[in-house]
Biopython code that builds the backbone (N, CA, C, O; Angstrom):
import numpy as np
from Bio.PDB.StructureBuilder import StructureBuilder

atoms = [
    (1, "MET", "N", (110.245, 98.864, 35.171)),
    (1, "MET", "CA", (110.850, 97.567, 34.821)),
    (1, "MET", "C", (112.224, 97.501, 34.951)),
    (1, "MET", "O", (112.608, 96.342, 35.112)),
    (2, "ILE", "N", (113.052, 98.285, 34.938)),
    (2, "ILE", "CA", (114.470, 98.399, 34.975)),
    (2, "ILE", "C", (114.888, 98.006, 36.418)),
    (2, "ILE", "O", (115.841, 97.232, 36.502)),
    (3, "TYR", "N", (114.290, 98.442, 37.585)),
    (3, "TYR", "CA", (114.425, 97.877, 38.893)),
    (3, "TYR", "C", (114.075, 96.469, 39.252)),
    (3, "TYR", "O", (114.475, 96.152, 40.372)),
    (4, "ALA", "N", (113.500, 95.638, 38.662)),
    (4, "ALA", "CA", (113.062, 94.555, 38.882)),
    (4, "ALA", "C", (114.324, 93.974, 39.548)),
    (4, "ALA", "O", (115.445, 94.481, 39.504)),
    (5, "ALA", "N", (113.922, 92.674, 40.258)),
    (5, "ALA", "CA", (114.969, 91.998, 40.765)),
    (5, "ALA", "C", (115.512, 90.724, 39.983)),
    (5, "ALA", "O", (116.492, 90.062, 40.324)),
    (6, "THR", "N", (114.831, 90.534, 39.047)),
    (6, "THR", "CA", (115.257, 89.110, 38.275)),
    (6, "THR", "C", (114.929, 89.326, 37.032)),
    (6, "THR", "O", (114.267, 90.335, 36.788)),
    (7, "VAL", "N", (115.242, 88.600, 36.159)),
    (7, "VAL", "CA", (115.051, 88.724, 34.695)),
    (7, "VAL", "C", (113.423, 88.508, 34.531)),
    (7, "VAL", "O", (112.770, 89.322, 33.877)),
    (8, "GLU", "N", (112.845, 87.441, 35.119)),
    (8, "GLU", "CA", (111.608, 87.117, 35.040)),
    (8, "GLU", "C", (110.616, 88.309, 35.647)),
    (8, "GLU", "O", (109.592, 88.597, 35.028)),
    (9, "GLU", "N", (110.949, 88.956, 36.829)),
    (9, "GLU", "CA", (110.499, 90.042, 37.053)),
    (9, "GLU", "C", (110.302, 90.969, 35.995)),
    (9, "GLU", "O", (109.177, 91.319, 35.640)),
    (10, "VAL", "N", (111.469, 91.425, 35.421)),
    (10, "VAL", "CA", (111.682, 92.488, 34.266)),
    (10, "VAL", "C", (110.277, 92.267, 33.316)),
    (10, "VAL", "O", (109.323, 93.027, 33.153)),
    (11, "GLU", "N", (110.536, 90.979, 32.790)),
    (11, "GLU", "CA", (109.750, 90.362, 31.764)),
    (11, "GLU", "C", (108.044, 90.689, 32.336)),
    (11, "GLU", "O", (107.262, 91.416, 31.724)),
    (12, "GLU", "N", (107.811, 90.155, 33.291)),
    (12, "GLU", "CA", (106.261, 90.464, 33.688)),
    (12, "GLU", "C", (105.705, 91.942, 33.940)),
    (12, "GLU", "O", (104.593, 92.356, 33.613)),
    (13, "ARG", "N", (106.739, 92.664, 34.605)),
    (13, "ARG", "CA", (106.401, 94.272, 34.250)),
    (13, "ARG", "C", (106.548, 94.927, 32.891)),
    (13, "ARG", "O", (106.081, 96.038, 32.645)),
    (14, "ARG", "N", (107.309, 94.088, 31.904)),
    (14, "ARG", "CA", (106.943, 94.577, 30.544)),
    (14, "ARG", "C", (105.809, 94.334, 30.105)),
    (14, "ARG", "O", (104.989, 95.162, 29.709)),
    (15, "GLN", "N", (105.673, 92.916, 30.162)),
    (15, "GLN", "CA", (104.222, 92.534, 29.551)),
    (15, "GLN", "C", (102.825, 93.332, 30.497)),
    (15, "GLN", "O", (101.690, 93.444, 30.034)),
    (16, "ALA", "N", (103.184, 93.743, 31.669)),
    (16, "ALA", "CA", (102.166, 94.255, 32.296)),
    (16, "ALA", "C", (101.972, 95.645, 31.753)),
    (16, "ALA", "O", (100.848, 96.130, 31.619)),
    (17, "PHE", "N", (103.165, 96.329, 31.417)),
    (17, "PHE", "CA", (102.880, 97.832, 30.824)),
    (17, "PHE", "C", (102.361, 97.792, 29.294)),
    (17, "PHE", "O", (101.804, 98.704, 28.682)),
    (18, "LEU", "N", (102.719, 96.375, 28.796)),
    (18, "LEU", "CA", (102.267, 96.592, 27.316)),
    (18, "LEU", "C", (100.923, 96.359, 27.398)),
    (18, "LEU", "O", (100.243, 97.159, 26.755)),
    (19, "ARG", "N", (100.069, 95.131, 28.256)),
    (19, "ARG", "CA", (98.960, 95.288, 28.421)),
    (19, "ARG", "C", (98.272, 96.581, 28.704)),
    (19, "ARG", "O", (97.206, 96.818, 28.135)),
    (20, "LYS", "N", (98.731, 97.331, 29.433)),
    (20, "LYS", "CA", (97.943, 98.723, 30.161)),
    (20, "LYS", "C", (97.944, 99.685, 28.857)),
    (20, "LYS", "O", (96.845, 99.992, 28.396)),
    (21, "TRP", "N", (98.889, 100.080, 28.360)),
    (21, "TRP", "CA", (98.971, 100.855, 27.293)),
    (21, "TRP", "C", (99.101, 100.749, 25.817)),
    (21, "TRP", "O", (99.425, 101.681, 25.081)),
    (22, "TRP", "N", (98.799, 99.446, 25.418)),
    (22, "TRP", "CA", (98.356, 98.824, 23.955)),
    (22, "TRP", "C", (97.291, 99.557, 23.538)),
    (22, "TRP", "O", (97.582, 100.399, 22.689)),
    (23, "VAL", "N", (96.242, 99.512, 23.836)),
    (23, "VAL", "CA", (95.369, 100.010, 23.234)),
    (23, "VAL", "C", (95.202, 101.518, 23.164)),
    (23, "VAL", "O", (95.040, 101.999, 22.043)),
    (24, "ARG", "N", (95.221, 102.318, 24.205)),
    (24, "ARG", "CA", (95.656, 104.132, 24.438)),
    (24, "ARG", "C", (96.597, 104.562, 23.599)),
    (24, "ARG", "O", (96.551, 105.459, 22.756)),
    (25, "HIS", "N", (97.559, 103.751, 23.946)),
    (25, "HIS", "CA", (99.106, 104.684, 23.221)),
    (25, "HIS", "C", (99.940, 103.398, 22.816)),
    (25, "HIS", "O", (100.884, 102.964, 23.477)),
    (26, "TRP", "N", (99.409, 102.790, 21.508)),
    (26, "TRP", "CA", (100.146, 101.600, 20.993)),
    (26, "TRP", "C", (101.628, 102.308, 20.378)),
    (26, "TRP", "O", (102.655, 101.667, 20.604)),
    (27, "ALA", "N", (101.714, 103.254, 19.821)),
    (27, "ALA", "CA", (102.855, 103.757, 19.613)),
    (27, "ALA", "C", (104.065, 103.691, 20.464)),
    (27, "ALA", "O", (105.189, 103.289, 20.163)),
    (28, "VAL", "N", (103.536, 104.257, 21.808)),
    (28, "VAL", "CA", (104.470, 104.045, 23.085)),
    (28, "VAL", "C", (104.947, 102.166, 23.086)),
    (28, "VAL", "O", (106.081, 101.687, 23.092)),
    (29, "ALA", "N", (103.848, 101.577, 23.080)),
    (29, "ALA", "CA", (104.036, 100.082, 23.280)),
    (29, "ALA", "C", (104.813, 99.375, 22.034)),
    (29, "ALA", "O", (105.334, 98.281, 22.250)),
    (30, "ASP", "N", (104.916, 100.000, 20.644)),
    (30, "ASP", "CA", (105.550, 99.760, 19.537)),
    (30, "ASP", "C", (106.959, 100.060, 19.835)),
    (30, "ASP", "O", (107.771, 99.262, 19.367)),
    (31, "CYS", "N", (107.469, 101.173, 20.603)),
    (31, "CYS", "CA", (108.638, 102.020, 20.602)),
    (31, "CYS", "C", (109.270, 100.949, 21.706)),
    (31, "CYS", "O", (110.478, 100.732, 21.617)),
    (32, "LEU", "N", (108.564, 100.319, 22.669)),
    (32, "LEU", "CA", (109.438, 99.552, 23.812)),
    (32, "LEU", "C", (109.660, 98.316, 23.033)),
    (32, "LEU", "O", (110.759, 97.771, 23.120)),
    (33, "GLU", "N", (108.725, 97.809, 22.272)),
    (33, "GLU", "CA", (109.027, 96.473, 21.772)),
    (33, "GLU", "C", (110.359, 96.574, 20.819)),
    (33, "GLU", "O", (111.301, 95.782, 20.772)),
    (34, "GLU", "N", (110.188, 97.613, 20.177)),
    (34, "GLU", "CA", (111.535, 97.868, 19.158)),
    (34, "GLU", "C", (112.831, 98.065, 20.014)),
    (34, "GLU", "O", (113.849, 97.506, 19.605)),
    (35, "ALA", "N", (112.888, 98.744, 21.066)),
    (35, "ALA", "CA", (114.240, 98.973, 21.952)),
    (35, "ALA", "C", (114.199, 98.006, 22.814)),
    (35, "ALA", "O", (115.050, 98.176, 23.688)),
    (36, "ARG", "N", (113.546, 97.008, 22.960)),
    (36, "ARG", "CA", (113.500, 95.899, 23.932)),
    (36, "ARG", "C", (114.869, 95.305, 24.292)),
    (36, "ARG", "O", (115.297, 95.188, 25.440)),
    (37, "GLU", "N", (115.501, 94.946, 23.160)),
    (37, "GLU", "CA", (116.971, 94.279, 23.363)),
    (37, "GLU", "C", (117.988, 95.416, 24.059)),
    (37, "GLU", "O", (118.618, 95.238, 25.102)),
    (38, "ALA", "N", (117.997, 96.453, 23.352)),
    (38, "ALA", "CA", (118.801, 97.625, 24.061)),
    (38, "ALA", "C", (118.570, 97.972, 25.458)),
    (38, "ALA", "O", (119.425, 97.918, 26.342)),
    (39, "LEU", "N", (117.379, 98.326, 25.594)),
    (39, "LEU", "CA", (116.795, 98.668, 27.048)),
    (39, "LEU", "C", (117.255, 97.625, 28.099)),
    (39, "LEU", "O", (117.940, 97.955, 29.067)),
    (40, "PHE", "N", (116.812, 96.237, 27.848)),
    (40, "PHE", "CA", (117.124, 95.534, 29.125)),
    (40, "PHE", "C", (118.552, 94.548, 28.731)),
    (40, "PHE", "O", (118.655, 93.444, 29.267)),
    (41, "ALA", "N", (119.380, 94.929, 27.982)),
    (41, "ALA", "CA", (120.841, 94.448, 27.539)),
    (41, "ALA", "C", (121.441, 94.242, 29.247)),
    (41, "ALA", "O", (122.197, 93.293, 29.454)),
    (42, "PHE", "N", (121.126, 95.012, 30.216)),
    (42, "PHE", "CA", (121.575, 94.837, 31.437)),
    (42, "PHE", "C", (121.316, 93.553, 32.030)),
    (42, "PHE", "O", (122.033, 93.131, 32.937)),
    (43, "THR", "N", (120.259, 92.850, 31.543)),
    (43, "THR", "CA", (119.935, 91.701, 32.389)),
    (43, "THR", "C", (120.693, 90.507, 31.966)),
    (43, "THR", "O", (120.635, 89.474, 32.633)),
    (44, "GLN", "N", (121.457, 90.602, 30.806)),
    (44, "GLN", "CA", (122.500, 89.635, 30.539)),
    (44, "GLN", "C", (123.756, 89.684, 31.378)),
    (44, "GLN", "O", (124.580, 88.827, 31.056)),
    (45, "LEU", "N", (124.109, 90.491, 32.392)),
    (45, "LEU", "CA", (125.243, 90.721, 33.247)),
    (45, "LEU", "C", (124.714, 90.148, 34.633)),
    (45, "LEU", "O", (123.513, 90.096, 34.899)),
    (46, "PRO", "N", (125.479, 89.826, 35.284)),
    (46, "PRO", "CA", (125.272, 89.309, 36.771)),
    (46, "PRO", "C", (124.320, 90.400, 37.465)),
    (46, "PRO", "O", (124.513, 91.573, 37.145)),
    (47, "PRO", "N", (123.286, 90.098, 38.412)),
    (47, "PRO", "CA", (122.614, 91.003, 38.970)),
    (47, "PRO", "C", (123.065, 91.957, 39.942)),
    (47, "PRO", "O", (122.514, 92.966, 40.383)),
    (48, "SER", "N", (124.259, 91.397, 40.206)),
    (48, "SER", "CA", (125.273, 92.510, 41.257)),
    (48, "SER", "C", (125.622, 93.901, 40.290)),
    (48, "SER", "O", (125.634, 95.079, 40.649)),
    (49, "GLN", "N", (125.815, 93.493, 39.343)),
    (49, "GLN", "CA", (126.139, 94.687, 38.403)),
    (49, "GLN", "C", (124.856, 95.520, 37.698)),
    (49, "GLN", "O", (125.037, 96.606, 37.147)),
    (50, "TRP", "N", (123.644, 94.927, 37.779)),
    (50, "TRP", "CA", (122.595, 95.772, 37.263)),
    (50, "TRP", "C", (122.848, 97.192, 37.490)),
    (50, "TRP", "O", (123.219, 97.889, 36.545)),
    (51, "LYS", "N", (122.670, 97.722, 38.748)),
    (51, "LYS", "CA", (122.581, 99.143, 39.331)),
    (51, "LYS", "C", (123.596, 100.067, 38.210)),
    (51, "LYS", "O", (123.193, 100.995, 37.509)),
    (52, "SER", "N", (124.763, 99.622, 38.255)),
    (52, "SER", "CA", (125.809, 100.455, 37.732)),
    (52, "SER", "C", (125.549, 100.426, 36.061)),
    (52, "SER", "O", (125.791, 101.445, 35.414)),
    (53, "ALA", "N", (125.046, 99.211, 35.400)),
    (53, "ALA", "CA", (125.107, 99.128, 34.174)),
    (53, "ALA", "C", (123.596, 100.009, 33.558)),
    (53, "ALA", "O", (123.625, 100.569, 32.462)),
    (54, "ARG", "N", (122.664, 100.014, 34.215)),
    (54, "ARG", "CA", (121.791, 100.712, 33.863)),
    (54, "ARG", "C", (121.477, 102.277, 34.137)),
    (54, "ARG", "O", (120.453, 102.838, 33.747)),
    (55, "THR", "N", (122.593, 102.933, 34.918)),
    (55, "THR", "CA", (122.855, 104.213, 34.936)),
    (55, "THR", "C", (124.033, 104.651, 34.364)),
    (55, "THR", "O", (124.940, 103.889, 34.030)),
    (56, "THR", "N", (124.061, 106.391, 34.182)),
    (56, "THR", "CA", (125.380, 106.588, 33.237)),
    (56, "THR", "C", (125.491, 107.822, 34.370)),
    (56, "THR", "O", (126.095, 108.737, 33.811)),
    (57, "ASN", "N", (125.181, 108.165, 35.596)),
    (57, "ASN", "CA", (125.214, 108.993, 36.240)),
    (57, "ASN", "C", (126.927, 109.227, 36.547)),
    (57, "ASN", "O", (127.373, 110.374, 36.571)),
    (58, "ALA", "N", (127.727, 108.162, 36.750)),
    (58, "ALA", "CA", (128.937, 108.272, 37.193)),
    (58, "ALA", "C", (129.743, 109.163, 35.832)),
    (58, "ALA", "O", (130.614, 109.998, 36.074)),
    (59, "ILE", "N", (129.387, 108.900, 34.693)),
    (59, "ILE", "CA", (129.922, 109.197, 33.558)),
    (59, "ILE", "C", (129.451, 110.745, 33.331)),
    (59, "ILE", "O", (130.317, 111.583, 33.082)),
    (60, "GLU", "N", (128.179, 111.094, 33.411)),
    (60, "GLU", "CA", (127.799, 112.305, 33.646)),
    (60, "GLU", "C", (128.176, 113.490, 34.514)),
    (60, "GLU", "O", (127.960, 114.680, 34.285)),
    (61, "ARG", "N", (128.666, 113.043, 35.354)),
    (61, "ARG", "CA", (129.187, 113.716, 36.648)),
    (61, "ARG", "C", (130.702, 114.087, 36.266)),
    (61, "ARG", "O", (131.143, 115.211, 36.507)),
    (62, "ARG", "N", (131.367, 113.225, 35.743)),
    (62, "ARG", "CA", (132.806, 113.789, 35.209)),
    (62, "ARG", "C", (132.696, 114.672, 33.844)),
    (62, "ARG", "O", (133.443, 115.598, 33.531)),
    (63, "HIS", "N", (131.781, 114.256, 33.234)),
    (63, "HIS", "CA", (131.503, 115.218, 32.016)),
    (63, "HIS", "C", (131.214, 116.319, 32.396)),
    (63, "HIS", "O", (131.786, 117.265, 31.854)),
    (64, "GLU", "N", (130.103, 116.607, 33.591)),
    (64, "GLU", "CA", (129.782, 117.891, 33.881)),
    (64, "GLU", "C", (130.864, 118.762, 34.236)),
    (64, "GLU", "O", (131.041, 119.892, 33.782)),
    (65, "GLU", "N", (131.724, 118.042, 35.251)),
    (65, "GLU", "CA", (132.874, 118.860, 36.015)),
    (65, "GLU", "C", (133.635, 119.103, 35.066)),
    (65, "GLU", "O", (134.226, 120.177, 35.182)),
    (66, "PHE", "N", (133.923, 118.344, 33.885)),
    (66, "PHE", "CA", (135.123, 118.647, 33.200)),
    (66, "PHE", "C", (134.846, 119.785, 32.121)),
    (66, "PHE", "O", (135.740, 120.450, 31.598)),
    (67, "LYS", "N", (133.333, 119.934, 31.830)),
    (67, "LYS", "CA", (132.905, 120.899, 30.864)),
    (67, "LYS", "C", (133.052, 122.177, 31.713)),
    (67, "LYS", "O", (133.531, 123.199, 31.221)),
    (68, "ARG", "N", (132.554, 122.099, 33.243)),
    (68, "ARG", "CA", (132.715, 123.541, 34.034)),
    (68, "ARG", "C", (134.281, 123.988, 33.984)),
    (68, "ARG", "O", (134.661, 125.151, 33.854)),
    (69, "ARG", "N", (135.027, 122.966, 34.099)),
    (69, "ARG", "CA", (136.552, 123.564, 33.962)),
    (69, "ARG", "C", (136.905, 124.240, 32.390)),
    (69, "ARG", "O", (137.476, 125.314, 32.200)),
    (70, "ILE", "N", (136.502, 123.489, 31.558)),
    (70, "ILE", "CA", (137.110, 123.896, 30.330)),
    (70, "ILE", "C", (136.258, 125.257, 30.016)),
    (70, "ILE", "O", (136.920, 126.093, 29.400)),
    (71, "LYS", "N", (134.790, 125.673, 30.353)),
    (71, "LYS", "CA", (134.316, 126.731, 30.224)),
    (71, "LYS", "C", (135.060, 127.961, 29.782)),
    (71, "LYS", "O", (134.780, 128.560, 28.743)),
    (72, "THR", "N", (135.891, 128.269, 30.500)),
    (72, "THR", "CA", (136.381, 129.830, 30.036)),
    (72, "THR", "C", (137.269, 129.738, 28.645)),
    (72, "THR", "O", (137.376, 130.596, 27.768)),
    (73, "GLN", "N", (137.938, 128.281, 28.729)),
    (73, "GLN", "CA", (138.873, 128.077, 27.264)),
    (73, "GLN", "C", (137.956, 127.860, 26.007)),
    (73, "GLN", "O", (137.093, 126.989, 26.112)),
    (74, "THR", "N", (138.041, 128.490, 24.946)),
    (74, "THR", "CA", (137.690, 128.057, 23.808)),
    (74, "THR", "C", (137.866, 126.814, 23.033)),
    (74, "THR", "O", (136.994, 126.262, 22.362)),
    (75, "VAL", "N", (139.109, 126.428, 23.201)),
    (75, "VAL", "CA", (139.799, 125.426, 22.957)),
    (75, "VAL", "C", (141.137, 124.721, 23.471)),
    (75, "VAL", "O", (142.186, 125.320, 23.705)),
    (76, "LEU", "N", (140.978, 123.693, 23.574)),
    (76, "LEU", "CA", (142.445, 123.063, 24.351)),
    (76, "LEU", "C", (143.216, 122.482, 22.988)),
    (76, "LEU", "O", (142.865, 121.971, 21.925)),
    (77, "PRO", "N", (144.731, 122.934, 23.770)),
    (77, "PRO", "CA", (145.499, 122.950, 22.517)),
    (77, "PRO", "C", (145.757, 121.469, 21.849)),
    (77, "PRO", "O", (146.131, 121.458, 20.676)),
    (78, "SER", "N", (145.585, 120.285, 22.499)),
    (78, "SER", "CA", (145.820, 119.269, 21.962)),
    (78, "SER", "C", (144.311, 118.023, 22.700)),
    (78, "SER", "O", (143.325, 118.543, 23.221)),
    (79, "ASP", "N", (144.411, 116.778, 22.613)),
    (79, "ASP", "CA", (143.862, 115.854, 23.391)),
    (79, "ASP", "C", (144.412, 115.543, 24.408)),
    (79, "ASP", "O", (143.858, 115.389, 25.496)),
    (80, "ALA", "N", (145.844, 115.386, 24.109)),
    (80, "ALA", "CA", (146.583, 114.921, 25.242)),
    (80, "ALA", "C", (146.449, 116.180, 26.683)),
    (80, "ALA", "O", (146.546, 115.909, 27.880)),
    (81, "THR", "N", (146.223, 117.441, 26.112)),
    (81, "THR", "CA", (145.640, 118.587, 27.077)),
    (81, "THR", "C", (144.636, 117.957, 28.016)),
    (81, "THR", "O", (144.754, 117.818, 29.233)),
    (82, "ALA", "N", (143.529, 117.566, 27.165)),
    (82, "ALA", "CA", (142.335, 117.174, 27.702)),
    (82, "ALA", "C", (142.417, 115.915, 28.511)),
    (82, "ALA", "O", (141.505, 115.802, 29.330)),
    (83, "ALA", "N", (143.233, 115.009, 28.479)),
    (83, "ALA", "CA", (143.498, 113.819, 29.258)),
    (83, "ALA", "C", (144.199, 114.311, 30.348)),
    (83, "ALA", "O", (144.005, 113.899, 31.492)),
    (84, "MET", "N", (145.060, 115.230, 30.039)),
    (84, "MET", "CA", (146.097, 115.536, 31.608)),
    (84, "MET", "C", (144.995, 116.277, 32.224)),
    (84, "MET", "O", (144.837, 115.895, 33.383)),
    (85, "LEU", "N", (144.079, 117.299, 31.836)),
    (85, "LEU", "CA", (143.243, 117.840, 32.692)),
    (85, "LEU", "C", (142.158, 116.679, 33.500)),
    (85, "LEU", "O", (141.848, 116.810, 34.684)),
    (86, "VAL", "N", (141.792, 115.843, 32.854)),
    (86, "VAL", "CA", (140.916, 114.728, 33.779)),
    (86, "VAL", "C", (141.599, 114.144, 34.618)),
    (86, "VAL", "O", (141.068, 113.939, 35.710)),
    (87, "TRP", "N", (142.737, 113.768, 34.435)),
    (87, "TRP", "CA", (143.661, 113.301, 35.220)),
    (87, "TRP", "C", (144.111, 113.919, 36.575)),
    (87, "TRP", "O", (144.175, 113.340, 37.659)),
    (88, "ALA", "N", (144.364, 115.018, 36.333)),
    (88, "ALA", "CA", (144.339, 116.409, 37.238)),
    (88, "ALA", "C", (143.362, 116.718, 38.232)),
    (88, "ALA", "O", (143.497, 117.014, 39.419)),
    (89, "LEU", "N", (142.180, 116.568, 37.388)),
    (89, "LEU", "CA", (140.808, 116.620, 38.165)),
    (89, "LEU", "C", (140.970, 115.421, 39.374)),
    (89, "LEU", "O", (141.042, 115.654, 40.580)),
    (90, "LEU", "N", (141.001, 114.269, 38.818)),
    (90, "LEU", "CA", (140.832, 113.042, 39.624)),
    (90, "LEU", "C", (142.051, 112.651, 40.739)),
    (90, "LEU", "O", (141.863, 112.006, 41.771)),
    (91, "ALA", "N", (143.238, 113.155, 40.314)),
    (91, "ALA", "CA", (144.375, 113.238, 41.350)),
    (91, "ALA", "C", (144.031, 114.250, 42.330)),
    (91, "ALA", "O", (144.043, 113.920, 43.516)),
    (92, "SER", "N", (143.755, 115.326, 42.032)),
    (92, "SER", "CA", (143.383, 116.597, 42.982)),
    (92, "SER", "C", (142.301, 116.107, 44.122)),
    (92, "SER", "O", (142.253, 116.458, 45.301)),
    (93, "GLY", "N", (141.459, 115.203, 43.425)),
    (93, "GLY", "CA", (139.971, 114.990, 44.402)),
    (93, "GLY", "C", (139.050, 115.617, 43.983)),
    (93, "GLY", "O", (137.948, 115.450, 44.506)),
    (94, "GLN", "N", (139.212, 116.531, 42.915)),
    (94, "GLN", "CA", (138.222, 117.866, 42.609)),
    (94, "GLN", "C", (137.078, 116.960, 41.871)),
    (94, "GLN", "O", (135.942, 117.428, 41.800)),
    (95, "ILE", "N", (137.387, 115.536, 41.265)),
    (95, "ILE", "CA", (136.464, 114.504, 41.160)),
    (95, "ILE", "C", (136.738, 113.218, 41.279)),
    (95, "ILE", "O", (137.626, 112.657, 40.636)),
    (96, "THR", "N", (135.708, 112.454, 42.429)),
    (96, "THR", "CA", (135.996, 111.426, 42.604)),
    (96, "THR", "C", (135.418, 110.194, 42.276)),
    (96, "THR", "O", (134.190, 110.279, 42.281)),
    (97, "MET", "N", (135.902, 108.916, 41.950)),
    (97, "MET", "CA", (135.388, 107.799, 41.315)),
    (97, "MET", "C", (134.625, 107.047, 42.579)),
    (97, "MET", "O", (135.075, 106.947, 43.721)),
    (98, "ARG", "N", (133.605, 106.643, 42.186)),
    (98, "ARG", "CA", (132.919, 105.439, 42.931)),
    (98, "ARG", "C", (133.260, 104.011, 42.423)),
    (98, "ARG", "O", (133.445, 103.616, 41.272)),
    (99, "ARG", "N", (133.288, 103.373, 43.566)),
    (99, "ARG", "CA", (133.300, 101.720, 43.171)),
    (99, "ARG", "C", (132.363, 101.206, 42.243)),
    (99, "ARG", "O", (131.225, 101.601, 42.496)),
    (100, "VAL", "N", (132.430, 100.579, 41.410)),
    (100, "VAL", "CA", (131.162, 100.285, 40.428)),
    (100, "VAL", "C", (130.845, 99.150, 41.156)),
    (100, "VAL", "O", (131.630, 98.295, 41.568)),
    (101, "ASP", "N", (129.301, 99.214, 41.326)),
    (101, "ASP", "CA", (128.575, 98.438, 41.807)),
    (101, "ASP", "C", (128.629, 96.893, 41.392)),
    (101, "ASP", "O", (128.529, 96.715, 40.178)),
    (102, "GLY", "N", (128.760, 95.827, 42.119)),
    (102, "GLY", "CA", (129.182, 94.306, 41.679)),
    (102, "GLY", "C", (130.658, 94.155, 40.814)),
    (102, "GLY", "O", (130.899, 93.395, 39.876)),
    (103, "TRP", "N", (131.415, 94.998, 41.371)),
    (103, "TRP", "CA", (132.902, 94.766, 41.096)),
    (103, "TRP", "C", (133.667, 93.772, 41.336)),
    (103, "TRP", "O", (134.754, 93.625, 40.779)),
    (104, "LYS", "N", (133.153, 92.929, 42.247)),
    (104, "LYS", "CA", (133.530, 91.711, 42.446)),
    (104, "LYS", "C", (133.351, 90.435, 41.433)),
    (104, "LYS", "O", (134.044, 89.424, 41.312)),
    (105, "THR", "N", (132.291, 90.812, 40.824)),
    (105, "THR", "CA", (131.783, 89.595, 39.914)),
    (105, "THR", "C", (132.409, 90.415, 38.172)),
    (105, "THR", "O", (132.113, 89.951, 37.071)),
    (106, "LEU", "N", (133.065, 91.353, 38.342)),
    (106, "LEU", "CA", (132.896, 91.881, 36.649)),
    (106, "LEU", "C", (134.094, 90.737, 35.576)),
    (106, "LEU", "O", (134.302, 90.775, 34.363)),
    (107, "THR", "N", (134.494, 90.103, 36.309)),
    (107, "THR", "CA", (135.299, 88.934, 35.479)),
    (107, "THR", "C", (134.406, 87.562, 35.336)),
    (107, "THR", "O", (134.839, 86.487, 34.922)),
    (108, "GLN", "N", (133.385, 87.770, 35.665)),
    (108, "GLN", "CA", (132.247, 86.540, 35.728)),
    (108, "GLN", "C", (131.950, 86.393, 34.123)),
    (108, "GLN", "O", (131.961, 87.491, 33.568)),
    (109, "ALA", "N", (131.701, 85.351, 33.301)),
    (109, "ALA", "CA", (131.069, 85.524, 32.145)),
    (109, "ALA", "C", (129.610, 85.818, 32.261)),
    (109, "ALA", "O", (129.105, 85.498, 33.337)),
    (110, "SER", "N", (128.950, 86.282, 31.498)),
    (110, "SER", "CA", (127.574, 86.516, 31.162)),
    (110, "SER", "C", (126.923, 85.075, 31.095)),
    (110, "SER", "O", (127.414, 84.054, 30.615)),
    (111, "GLU", "N", (125.635, 85.261, 31.727)),
    (111, "GLU", "CA", (124.681, 83.878, 31.602)),
    (111, "GLU", "C", (124.762, 83.441, 30.322)),
    (111, "GLU", "O", (125.320, 82.380, 30.042)),
    (112, "THR", "N", (124.110, 84.370, 29.270)),
    (112, "THR", "CA", (124.276, 84.139, 27.803)),
    (112, "THR", "C", (125.327, 84.330, 27.048)),
    (112, "THR", "O", (126.129, 85.192, 27.409)),
    (113, "LYS", "N", (125.525, 83.727, 26.071)),
    (113, "LYS", "CA", (126.663, 83.921, 25.419)),
    (113, "LYS", "C", (126.501, 84.674, 24.155)),
    (113, "LYS", "O", (127.082, 84.381, 23.110)),
    (114, "GLU", "N", (125.577, 85.779, 24.328)),
    (114, "GLU", "CA", (125.439, 86.739, 23.304)),
    (114, "GLU", "C", (126.213, 87.955, 23.516)),
    (114, "GLU", "O", (126.175, 88.296, 24.699)),
    (115, "THR", "N", (126.918, 88.742, 22.756)),
    (115, "THR", "CA", (127.579, 89.944, 22.834)),
    (115, "THR", "C", (126.762, 90.971, 23.222)),
    (115, "THR", "O", (125.699, 91.098, 22.614)),
    (116, "ILE", "N", (127.035, 91.740, 24.112)),
    (116, "ILE", "CA", (126.137, 93.031, 24.611)),
    (116, "ILE", "C", (126.401, 94.209, 24.072)),
    (116, "ILE", "O", (127.522, 94.706, 24.182)),
    (117, "ASP", "N", (125.424, 94.804, 23.428)),
    (117, "ASP", "CA", (125.679, 96.376, 22.579)),
    (117, "ASP", "C", (126.140, 97.118, 23.550)),
    (117, "ASP", "O", (125.379, 97.423, 24.468)),
    (118, "LEU", "N", (127.497, 97.562, 23.541)),
    (118, "LEU", "CA", (127.969, 98.603, 24.576)),
    (118, "LEU", "C", (127.243, 99.984, 24.010)),
    (118, "LEU", "O", (127.202, 100.955, 24.765)),
    (119, "ALA", "N", (126.746, 100.060, 22.854)),
    (119, "ALA", "CA", (126.435, 101.670, 22.500)),
    (119, "ALA", "C", (125.107, 101.992, 22.771)),
    (119, "ALA", "O", (124.638, 103.130, 22.777)),
    (120, "ALA", "N", (124.186, 100.360, 23.120)),
    (120, "ALA", "CA", (123.118, 100.843, 23.710)),
    (120, "ALA", "C", (122.783, 101.815, 25.084)),
    (120, "ALA", "O", (121.620, 102.096, 25.372)),
]
sb = StructureBuilder()
sb.init_structure("model")
sb.init_model(0)
sb.init_chain("A")
sb.init_seg("    ")
for serial, (resi, resn, name, xyz) in enumerate(atoms, 1):
    if name == "N":
        sb.init_residue(resn, " ", resi, " ")
    sb.init_atom(name, np.array(xyz, "f"), 0.0, 1.0, " ", f" {name:<3s}", serial, name[0])
structure = sb.get_structure()
């Protein structure tokens, strides 16, 4: 569903999933319906940004590298130390950032005027 090219295709795939699984696993179908807004919030963004919005790989990679670096230390002296470590890893090239897909359209307003729940 999340890899559909249009909002309409997302909805078609969601409906097909519900038709297939409602009878055999109604709890799964109910769960999908409950989380619908959060799961498909990325569709409110321009389509060029969908790939970056539906994945957390970039964040997870930085977190993994940061955890690996501080594994030998039990405590960092302060939050400033943690920030310095992250920036040092970025500056040295040990962690690289890739460009966000759809970065040219980041300034565009979403098609709907609804606020996107960033915590979802």
